[in-house]
C-alpha angles and dihedrals in degrees: 000000000000126000089255093056090048091053092051093044095051095077092042092052091046091051092050091048091048091051089047092057119085125234089256092066099063095144088057092049091049091049092048089049096052096037092051095052095044091047090052089050092051091050092048092046089052092050092046094049096046095046135250091273090075090058109087114221104247112199109277093005114084116145119194126204093280093046088053090051089052091046091054090048093048093050093044092052089043092052092049090047091050094051092048093046094061093065094037095052091046092055090046090049092050089053091050093241095118125035126218091251090055090050091057090047091049092056095045092051090042091060094043087055091052089050092051092049090050092048093050095057097038102049120103093218113044095199089067091060090057 
């Protein structure tokens, strides 16, 4: 598995782990949510700092320099949003606005959205992403 495949797989694995957790384990869900986003940012930062030439072109996935910059931006914003969302969702749960089940759904969909964004900037053929 290449570094590129790993970066794409991180949000999918985080979404699957989030779905596997029950509503009673909200701390674990929050930790998976933040850890998945920060880990994706670290992988994207590594790929950006070491240049695109270290990223093996993996079939349909083939980022160029601009795609790597966008990958870094997507994962940075995703990490910041994940960190902020923890406190925000806790307050919303305390007020009774958001249930524990909806919190788990939020984190799963959050990571699926990050996956879709990463896929759209890393694919060799943009029509496939749509």
